[in-house]
C-alpha positions in Angstrom: -22.4 -29.0 -34.6 -20.6 -29.8 -37.8 -21.3 -32.7 -40.1 -18.7 -35.5 -40.3 -16.8 -35.7 -43.6 -15.7 -38.8 -45.4 -13.5 -39.6 -48.4 -15.4 -40.1 -51.7 -14.8 -43.9 -51.6 -15.8 -44.2 -47.9 -19.0 -42.3 -48.4 -19.9 -44.3 -51.5 -19.4 -47.5 -49.6 -21.5 -46.3 -46.7 -24.3 -45.2 -49.0 -24.2 -48.5 -50.9 -24.2 -50.6 -47.7 -27.0 -48.6 -46.1 -29.1 -48.6 -49.3 -28.7 -52.4 -49.8 -29.4 -53.1 -46.1 -32.4 -50.9 -45.8 -33.8 -52.2 -49.1 -33.4 -55.8 -47.8 -35.0 -54.9 -44.5 -38.0 -53.3 -46.1 -38.4 -56.3 -48.4 -38.3 -58.7 -45.4 -40.8 -56.5 -43.5 -43.0 -56.5 -46.6 -43.1 -52.7 -46.9 -43.4 -52.9 -50.6 -43.6 -49.2 -51.3 -40.3 -48.4 -49.5 -38.2 -51.1 -51.3 -38.0 -49.4 -54.7 -37.8 -45.9 -53.2 -34.9 -46.8 -51.0 -33.1 -48.6 -53.8 -33.5 -45.8 -56.3 -32.6 -43.0 -53.9 -29.5 -44.8 -52.7 -28.1 -46.2 -55.9 -29.5 -43.9 -58.6 -29.5 -40.5 -56.8 -27.1 -40.4 -53.9 -24.2 -42.4 -55.3 -24.0 -40.4 -58.6 -24.3 -37.2 -56.7 -21.3 -38.1 -54.5 -19.2 -38.8 -57.6 -20.4 -35.9 -59.8 -20.3 -33.2 -57.1 -17.2 -34.5 -55.4 -15.8 -31.9 -53.0 -19.0 -29.8 -53.3 -21.1 -32.6 -51.8 -21.6 -31.7 -48.1 -20.3 -34.9 -46.6 -17.2 -35.3 -48.8 -13.9 -34.0 -47.5 -12.1 -31.5 -49.7 -9.0 -32.7 -51.4 -7.6 -29.2 -51.3 -7.8 -29.4 -47.4 -5.5 -32.4 -47.6 -3.0 -30.6 -49.8 -2.7 -27.5 -47.6 -2.4 -29.7 -44.5 0.6 -31.4 -46.2 2.3 -28.0 -47.0 2.6 -25.8 -43.9 4.6 -23.2 -45.8 1.9 -22.8 -48.4 -0.7 -22.4 -45.6 1.5 -19.8 -43.9 1.9 -17.8 -47.1 -1.9 -17.9 -47.7 -2.7 -16.7 -44.2 -0.2 -13.8 -44.5 -1.6 -12.9 -48.0 -5.1 -12.9 -46.6 -4.1 -10.6 -43.7 -4.8 -13.1 -41.0 -1.3 -12.7 -39.5 1.0 -9.7 -39.6 4.6 -9.5 -40.9 6.2 -10.2 -37.5 4.1 -13.2 -36.9 4.8 -14.5 -40.4 8.5 -14.1 -39.9 8.4 -15.9 -36.5 6.4 -18.8 -37.9 8.6 -19.0 -41.0 11.7 -19.2 -38.8 10.1 -21.9 -36.7 9.2 -23.9 -39.9 12.8 -23.5 -41.2 14.2 -24.6 -37.9 12.0 -27.7 -38.0 13.2 -28.4 -41.6 16.8 -28.0 -40.5 16.3 -30.6 -37.7 14.8 -33.0 -40.2 17.7 -32.3 -42.7 20.3 -32.9 -39.9 18.8 -36.2 -38.9 18.7 -37.4 -42.6 22.2 -35.9 -43.5 24.9 -38.7 -43.4 27.8 -36.1 -43.3 30.1 -36.3 -40.3 29.0 -32.8 -39.1 25.3 -34.0 -39.2 24.4 -31.1 -41.4 25.2 -28.6 -38.6 26.1 -25.9 -41.2 24.3 -22.6 -41.7 20.7 -22.7 -42.8 19.7 -21.3 -46.2 18.0 -18.4 -44.5 21.1 -17.4 -42.7 23.1 -17.5 -45.9 20.5 -15.4 -47.7 20.4 -12.9 -44.9 24.2 -12.5 -44.9 24.3 -12.1 -48.7 21.7 -9.4 -48.6 23.8 -7.3 -46.3 
C-alpha cells in the first residue's frame, strides 16, 4: 500500500487544520499536556519540514513527476535511454506520438487542406534517402 501524496500547499493546509483542530479539542477536554505538544509539533515541526524538504518529504508529490507527465516525448526518450524499451518499441511509440500530434495540428490548422500535408518525420525520412 502506498501513501497518498499532496501538493505542498494542500499538505500544509491539512497539517494546519489538523493541528489547530486537535489543539482545540485537547484544550476543551482539558488534556493540558497534549495542547502545547500538538501545537508545537504541527506548526513548528511539521509545517517547516514540508516547506524545507519539499519533494523529499514523503507525502509531497514531486514536481518533476508533473513535468514528465506533461511531456510524453521526454518520458519516452528517458525510458529508451534507460533501456526499459528497445529500439523497435521506441520507434513504434514515437510514430504514435507524432500521429497524435499531427491530428492535433490538423484540427488547429485553419488552412483549406486541414493540414493534411506530409508530417515532419516523413519529410526527414525522404531527405535522408
